[in-house]
C-alpha positions in Angstrom: 64.2 -21.6 72.7 67.0 -19.1 71.9 67.2 -18.2 75.5 67.8 -21.8 76.5 70.3 -22.3 73.8 72.3 -19.2 74.8 72.5 -20.4 78.4 74.9 -23.1 77.5 78.4 -23.1 75.8 78.6 -20.3 73.3 80.1 -22.2 70.4 77.5 -25.0 70.8 74.7 -22.4 71.1 75.7 -20.8 67.9 75.7 -24.1 66.1 72.5 -25.1 67.5 71.0 -21.8 66.5 72.3 -22.3 63.0 70.7 -25.7 62.7 67.4 -24.3 64.3 66.8 -21.7 61.6 66.2 -23.9 58.6 64.3 -26.4 60.8 62.0 -23.7 62.0 61.4 -22.4 58.5 60.6 -25.9 57.2 58.3 -26.8 60.1 56.3 -23.6 59.5 56.2 -24.0 55.8 55.2 -27.6 55.6 52.3 -26.6 58.2 51.0 -24.1 55.9 51.4 -26.2 52.7 49.4 -28.9 54.4 46.5 -26.6 55.1 46.6 -25.2 51.5 46.8 -28.8 50.0 44.0 -30.2 51.9 41.8 -27.1 51.2 42.6 -27.6 47.5 41.5 -31.1 47.7 38.3 -30.2 49.4 37.4 -27.8 46.6 39.1 -24.4 47.6 41.8 -23.3 45.1 42.5 -20.0 47.0 46.0 -21.0 48.3 46.9 -22.7 45.1 46.0 -19.6 43.1 48.1 -17.4 45.3 51.1 -19.7 45.0 51.1 -20.8 48.6 51.4 -24.6 47.8 55.2 -24.3 48.0 57.8 -25.1 50.6 59.5 -21.8 49.7 59.6 -20.3 53.4 59.4 -16.7 52.0 55.9 -17.4 50.9 54.8 -18.4 54.5 57.1 -16.3 56.7 55.5 -14.1 59.4 58.5 -12.1 60.9 56.9 -11.9 64.4 55.8 -15.5 64.4 59.3 -16.7 63.2 60.9 -14.6 66.0 58.6 -16.0 68.7 59.4 -19.5 67.5 63.1 -18.7 67.5 63.1 -17.1 70.9 60.5 -18.8 73.0 59.9 -22.1 71.1 56.3 -21.3 69.9 55.1 -19.2 67.1 53.2 -19.0 63.7 53.4 -18.5 60.0 51.4 -16.3 57.7 48.1 -18.2 57.5 47.2 -19.7 54.2 43.9 -18.0 53.0 41.0 -20.4 52.9 37.5 -19.6 51.4 35.2 -22.0 53.2 32.3 -21.2 50.8 34.2 -23.3 48.1 33.9 -26.4 50.4 31.2 -28.9 49.4 30.8 -29.7 53.1 31.6 -26.5 55.1 32.3 -28.1 58.6 34.1 -31.1 57.2 36.3 -29.1 54.8 37.2 -26.6 57.5 38.0 -29.4 60.1 40.1 -31.4 57.6 41.9 -28.2 56.5 42.7 -27.2 60.0 43.9 -30.7 61.1 46.2 -31.0 58.1 48.8 -28.5 59.6 49.3 -30.2 62.8 49.1 -33.6 61.2 52.1 -32.6 58.9 54.1 -31.5 61.9 53.2 -34.8 63.7 54.5 -36.8 60.7 57.7 -34.7 60.5 58.2 -35.0 64.3 57.8 -38.7 64.4 60.2 -39.1 61.4 62.7 -36.8 62.9 62.5 -38.7 66.3 63.2 -41.8 64.5 66.3 -40.4 62.8 67.4 -38.9 66.1 67.4 -42.2 67.7 69.4 -43.7 64.8 71.9 -40.9 64.7 72.4 -41.0 68.5 73.0 -44.8 68.3 75.5 -44.0 65.5 77.2 -41.3 67.8 77.3 -43.8 70.7 78.8 -46.5 68.5 81.4 -44.0 67.1 82.5 -42.9 70.5 82.6 -46.5 71.8 84.8 -47.8 68.8 87.0 -44.6 69.1 86.2 -43.6 65.5 87.8 -40.5 63.9 86.9 -37.2 65.5 85.3 -36.2 62.2 82.8 -39.2 62.3 82.1 -38.6 65.9 81.2 -34.9 65.4 79.3 -35.8 62.3 77.1 -38.2 64.1 76.7 -35.8 67.0 75.5 -32.9 64.9 73.2 -35.2 62.9 71.6 -36.2 66.1 71.3 -32.6 67.2 69.6 -31.7 63.9 66.9 -34.4 64.1 66.4 -33.8 67.9 65.7 -30.1 67.3 63.5 -30.9 64.3 61.5 -33.5 66.4 61.1 -31.0 69.3 60.1 -28.0 67.1 57.5 -30.0 65.0 55.9 -31.5 68.2 55.9 -28.1 69.8 54.3 -26.5 66.7 51.9 -29.3 66.5 50.7 -29.0 70.1 50.7 -25.2 70.0 48.3 -25.2 67.1 46.0 -27.7 68.7 44.8 -25.3 71.4 41.1 -25.5 70.9 40.4 -21.8 70.9 40.5 -19.2 68.1 42.7 -18.5 66.1 44.5 -21.9 66.6 43.8 -24.9 64.3 42.4 -26.7 67.2 39.4 -24.3 67.2 38.6 -25.0 63.6 38.5 -28.8 64.3 36.3 -28.1 67.3 33.8 -26.5 64.9 32.7 -29.9 63.9 31.4 -30.5 67.4 30.0 -27.0 68.2 26.9 -25.1 66.9 28.0 -22.4 64.5 26.4 -19.7 66.4 28.5 -20.5 69.5 31.6 -20.9 67.4 31.4 -17.5 65.5 30.4 -15.9 68.8 33.8 -17.0 70.2 35.5 -16.0 67.0 34.6 -12.3 67.6 37.3 -12.2 70.3 39.9 -14.0 68.3 42.6 -11.3 68.7 41.9 -10.9 72.5 42.2 -14.6 73.1 45.4 -14.9 71.0 47.0 -12.0 73.1 46.0 -13.5 76.4 47.4 -16.9 75.5 50.7 -15.4 74.3 51.0 -13.5 77.6 50.1 -16.5 79.7 52.7 -18.6 77.7 55.4 -15.9 78.1 54.8 -15.7 81.9 54.9 -19.5 82.2 58.2 -19.7 80.3 59.9 -16.7 82.0 58.6 -16.8 85.5 58.1 -20.5 86.1 60.6 -21.9 83.6 57.9 -24.3 82.2 56.4 -24.6 78.7 53.5 -27.2 78.3 54.4 -27.5 74.6 58.2 -28.2 75.3 57.1 -30.7 77.9 55.0 -32.6 75.6 57.4 -32.3 72.7 60.2 -33.8 74.9 58.1 -36.7 76.1 57.1 -37.5 72.6 60.7 -37.3 71.2 62.0 -39.6 74.0 59.1 -42.0 73.5 60.0 -42.6 69.8 63.8 -42.0 69.9 64.8 -44.1 72.9 63.6 -47.5 71.7 65.0 -46.8 68.2 68.4 -45.8 69.7 68.4 -48.9 71.8 67.4 -51.1 68.7 70.3 -49.8 66.6 72.8 -50.0 69.4 72.0 -53.7 69.6 72.5 -54.0 65.8 75.7 -52.1 65.9 77.1 -54.2 68.8 76.4 -57.4 66.9 78.4 -56.1 64.1 81.5 -55.8 66.3 
Protein backbone atom coordinates (compact mmCIF):
# COMPACT_ATOMS: atom_id res chain seq x y z
CA UNK A 1 0.00 0.00 0.00
CA UNK A 2 2.67 2.49 1.02
CA UNK A 3 4.63 1.61 -2.12
CA UNK A 4 1.68 2.53 -4.33
CA UNK A 5 1.05 5.75 -2.43
CA UNK A 6 4.65 6.89 -2.79
CA UNK A 7 4.59 6.32 -6.54
CA UNK A 8 2.38 9.38 -7.02
CA UNK A 9 2.66 13.06 -6.15
CA UNK A 10 4.74 13.45 -2.97
CA UNK A 11 2.40 15.89 -1.17
CA UNK A 12 -0.66 13.77 -1.97
CA UNK A 13 1.21 10.64 -0.90
CA UNK A 14 2.12 12.15 2.48
CA UNK A 15 -1.45 13.28 3.14
CA UNK A 16 -2.81 9.88 2.10
CA UNK A 17 -0.31 8.21 4.40
CA UNK A 18 -1.37 10.40 7.34
CA UNK A 19 -4.98 9.45 6.69
CA UNK A 20 -4.11 5.77 6.36
CA UNK A 21 -2.41 5.47 9.76
CA UNK A 22 -5.50 5.98 11.97
CA UNK A 23 -7.66 4.01 9.52
CA UNK A 24 -5.34 1.00 9.73
CA UNK A 25 -5.21 1.18 13.53
CA UNK A 26 -9.00 1.35 13.77
CA UNK A 27 -9.54 -1.49 11.28
CA UNK A 28 -7.14 -3.74 13.19
CA UNK A 29 -8.61 -2.76 16.57
CA UNK A 30 -12.28 -3.25 15.71
CA UNK A 31 -11.43 -6.64 14.22
CA UNK A 32 -9.87 -7.86 17.47
CA UNK A 33 -12.54 -6.26 19.67
CA UNK A 34 -15.21 -8.11 17.66
CA UNK A 35 -13.41 -11.41 18.29
CA UNK A 36 -13.17 -10.73 22.01
CA UNK A 37 -16.75 -9.49 22.35
CA UNK A 38 -18.30 -12.52 20.64
CA UNK A 39 -16.05 -14.86 22.65
CA UNK A 40 -17.30 -13.08 25.81
CA UNK A 41 -20.91 -13.58 24.71
CA UNK A 42 -20.18 -17.25 24.04
CA UNK A 43 -18.89 -17.74 27.59
CA UNK A 44 -15.16 -16.95 27.43
CA UNK A 45 -14.06 -13.96 29.53
CA UNK A 46 -10.33 -14.22 28.68
CA UNK A 47 -10.16 -11.18 26.40
CA UNK A 48 -12.43 -9.21 28.73
CA UNK A 49 -10.27 -9.97 31.77
CA UNK A 50 -7.11 -8.92 29.89
CA UNK A 51 -8.63 -5.56 28.91
CA UNK A 52 -8.75 -6.38 25.19
CA UNK A 53 -12.37 -5.27 24.68
CA UNK A 54 -11.23 -1.74 23.90
CA UNK A 55 -10.65 0.27 20.72
CA UNK A 56 -7.36 1.54 22.14
CA UNK A 57 -4.99 0.45 19.32
CA UNK A 58 -2.03 0.06 21.68
CA UNK A 59 -3.76 -2.98 23.20
CA UNK A 60 -3.98 -4.70 19.80
CA UNK A 61 -0.91 -3.48 17.94
CA UNK A 62 1.49 -6.00 16.45
CA UNK A 63 4.39 -3.91 15.05
CA UNK A 64 5.22 -6.31 12.20
CA UNK A 65 1.57 -6.82 11.25
CA UNK A 66 0.97 -3.06 11.28
CA UNK A 67 4.05 -2.47 9.11
CA UNK A 68 2.93 -5.11 6.60
CA UNK A 69 -0.54 -3.52 6.48
CA UNK A 70 1.01 -0.12 5.88
CA UNK A 71 3.53 -1.21 3.24
CA UNK A 72 1.79 -4.07 1.42
CA UNK A 73 -1.90 -3.55 2.21
CA UNK A 74 -2.33 -6.78 4.20
CA UNK A 75 -1.32 -7.47 7.79
CA UNK A 76 -2.51 -8.48 11.25
CA UNK A 77 -2.97 -7.35 14.84
CA UNK A 78 -2.03 -9.08 18.10
CA UNK A 79 -4.57 -11.91 18.33
CA UNK A 80 -7.15 -11.73 21.08
CA UNK A 81 -6.61 -14.71 23.43
CA UNK A 82 -9.50 -17.15 23.41
CA UNK A 83 -9.98 -20.18 25.67
CA UNK A 84 -12.30 -22.49 23.74
CA UNK A 85 -12.82 -24.69 26.81
CA UNK A 86 -15.07 -21.95 28.18
CA UNK A 87 -17.46 -22.21 25.24
CA UNK A 88 -20.68 -24.12 25.85
CA UNK A 89 -20.47 -25.41 22.27
CA UNK A 90 -16.82 -25.65 21.20
CA UNK A 91 -17.24 -25.67 17.41
CA UNK A 92 -20.04 -23.12 17.31
CA UNK A 93 -18.29 -20.75 19.72
CA UNK A 94 -15.01 -20.92 17.82
CA UNK A 95 -16.68 -20.37 14.45
CA UNK A 96 -18.74 -17.41 15.68
CA UNK A 97 -15.72 -15.84 17.38
CA UNK A 98 -13.61 -16.27 14.25
CA UNK A 99 -16.31 -14.87 11.96
CA UNK A 100 -16.83 -11.80 14.16
CA UNK A 101 -13.56 -10.12 13.10
CA UNK A 102 -14.14 -10.25 9.32
CA UNK A 103 -17.81 -9.37 9.89
CA UNK A 104 -16.79 -6.20 11.77
CA UNK A 105 -14.50 -5.20 8.91
CA UNK A 106 -17.26 -5.95 6.39
CA UNK A 107 -19.65 -3.62 8.23
CA UNK A 108 -17.02 -0.89 8.48
CA UNK A 109 -16.12 -1.36 4.82
CA UNK A 110 -19.74 -1.05 3.70
CA UNK A 111 -20.33 2.03 5.85
CA UNK A 112 -17.11 3.64 4.59
CA UNK A 113 -18.01 2.88 0.97
CA UNK A 114 -21.41 4.55 1.40
CA UNK A 115 -19.77 7.64 2.93
CA UNK A 116 -17.16 7.61 0.16
CA UNK A 117 -19.91 7.72 -2.45
CA UNK A 118 -21.63 10.56 -0.61
CA UNK A 119 -18.42 12.59 -0.23
CA UNK A 120 -17.42 12.07 -3.87
CA UNK A 121 -20.85 13.35 -4.93
CA UNK A 122 -20.28 16.34 -2.65
CA UNK A 123 -16.84 16.91 -4.19
CA UNK A 124 -18.24 16.68 -7.74
CA UNK A 125 -21.01 19.10 -6.86
CA UNK A 126 -18.54 21.51 -5.20
CA UNK A 127 -16.34 21.50 -8.32
CA UNK A 128 -19.31 21.93 -10.65
CA UNK A 129 -20.74 24.88 -8.68
CA UNK A 130 -17.26 26.43 -8.28
CA UNK A 131 -17.42 26.44 -4.52
CA UNK A 132 -14.58 27.84 -2.44
CA UNK A 133 -11.25 26.06 -2.64
CA UNK A 134 -11.60 25.14 1.04
CA UNK A 135 -14.90 23.31 0.48
CA UNK A 136 -13.57 21.55 -2.62
CA UNK A 137 -10.48 20.30 -0.78
CA UNK A 138 -12.50 19.36 2.31
CA UNK A 139 -14.88 17.28 0.20
CA UNK A 140 -11.96 15.70 -1.67
CA UNK A 141 -10.06 14.62 1.45
CA UNK A 142 -13.22 13.37 3.15
CA UNK A 143 -13.78 11.20 0.09
CA UNK A 144 -10.18 10.00 0.26
CA UNK A 145 -10.54 9.15 3.95
CA UNK A 146 -13.60 6.97 3.42
CA UNK A 147 -12.18 5.46 0.23
CA UNK A 148 -9.06 4.31 2.09
CA UNK A 149 -11.18 3.11 5.02
CA UNK A 150 -13.41 1.03 2.72
CA UNK A 151 -10.45 -0.48 0.87
CA UNK A 152 -8.47 -1.34 4.01
CA UNK A 153 -11.43 -2.88 5.82
CA UNK A 154 -12.37 -4.99 2.80
CA UNK A 155 -8.73 -6.04 2.34
CA UNK A 156 -8.41 -7.03 6.00
CA UNK A 157 -11.70 -8.91 5.82
CA UNK A 158 -10.73 -10.98 2.76
CA UNK A 159 -7.19 -11.55 4.06
CA UNK A 160 -8.55 -13.06 7.27
CA UNK A 161 -11.03 -15.28 5.44
CA UNK A 162 -8.25 -17.42 3.92
CA UNK A 163 -9.47 -20.91 4.96
CA UNK A 164 -6.13 -22.20 6.32
CA UNK A 165 -4.42 -21.71 9.70
CA UNK A 166 -3.80 -19.29 11.31
CA UNK A 167 -6.42 -17.14 9.58
CA UNK A 168 -9.99 -16.69 10.81
CA UNK A 169 -11.31 -18.59 7.81
CA UNK A 170 -9.70 -21.76 9.14
CA UNK A 171 -11.57 -21.43 12.45
CA UNK A 172 -14.83 -21.06 10.55
CA UNK A 173 -13.92 -24.14 8.47
CA UNK A 174 -13.61 -26.10 11.74
CA UNK A 175 -17.40 -26.39 11.73
CA UNK A 176 -17.21 -28.46 8.54
CA UNK A 177 -14.03 -30.48 9.25
CA UNK A 178 -13.38 -33.37 11.63
CA UNK A 179 -11.37 -32.10 14.58
CA UNK A 180 -8.61 -34.64 13.94
CA UNK A 181 -8.07 -33.31 10.41
CA UNK A 182 -8.28 -29.69 11.56
CA UNK A 183 -5.72 -30.04 14.35
CA UNK A 184 -3.49 -32.05 12.02
CA UNK A 185 -3.32 -29.00 9.75
CA UNK A 186 -2.87 -26.67 12.74
CA UNK A 187 0.51 -28.27 13.48
CA UNK A 188 1.88 -26.51 10.40
CA UNK A 189 0.32 -23.12 11.18
CA UNK A 190 3.59 -21.15 11.15
CA UNK A 191 4.88 -22.75 7.96
CA UNK A 192 1.56 -22.09 6.20
CA UNK A 193 1.56 -18.46 7.37
CA UNK A 194 5.10 -17.92 6.12
CA UNK A 195 4.35 -19.57 2.77
CA UNK A 196 1.26 -17.44 2.20
CA UNK A 197 3.07 -14.21 3.10
CA UNK A 198 5.90 -15.04 0.68
CA UNK A 199 3.40 -15.88 -2.07
CA UNK A 200 1.50 -12.62 -1.50
CA UNK A 201 4.73 -10.62 -1.51
CA UNK A 202 5.81 -12.18 -4.81
CA UNK A 203 2.38 -11.55 -6.33
CA UNK A 204 2.41 -7.89 -5.29
CA UNK A 205 6.03 -7.17 -6.27
CA UNK A 206 6.64 -9.34 -9.34
CA UNK A 207 3.19 -9.37 -10.90
CA UNK A 208 1.81 -6.13 -9.39
CA UNK A 209 -1.35 -7.94 -8.36
CA UNK A 210 -3.03 -8.43 -4.99
CA UNK A 211 -6.17 -10.59 -4.86
CA UNK A 212 -7.25 -8.75 -1.72
CA UNK A 213 -6.89 -5.30 -3.30
CA UNK A 214 -8.76 -6.55 -6.38
CA UNK A 215 -11.71 -7.75 -4.30
CA UNK A 216 -11.65 -4.62 -2.11
CA UNK A 217 -11.71 -2.28 -5.11
CA UNK A 218 -14.62 -4.16 -6.67
CA UNK A 219 -16.63 -4.13 -3.44
CA UNK A 220 -15.94 -0.43 -2.86
CA UNK A 221 -17.01 0.50 -6.39
CA UNK A 222 -20.08 -1.74 -6.18
CA UNK A 223 -21.33 0.17 -3.12
CA UNK A 224 -19.95 3.68 -3.70
CA UNK A 225 -20.87 4.18 -7.36
CA UNK A 226 -24.69 3.95 -7.01
CA UNK A 227 -24.55 6.01 -3.80
CA UNK A 228 -22.56 8.71 -5.59
CA UNK A 229 -24.93 8.74 -8.57
CA UNK A 230 -27.95 8.93 -6.24
CA UNK A 231 -26.64 11.95 -4.34
CA UNK A 232 -25.45 13.71 -7.50
CA UNK A 233 -29.05 13.53 -8.79
CA UNK A 234 -30.31 14.96 -5.48
CA UNK A 235 -27.73 17.78 -5.55
CA UNK A 236 -28.60 18.53 -9.19
CA UNK A 237 -32.28 18.94 -8.32
CA UNK A 238 -31.31 21.42 -5.61
CA UNK A 239 -29.74 23.78 -8.16
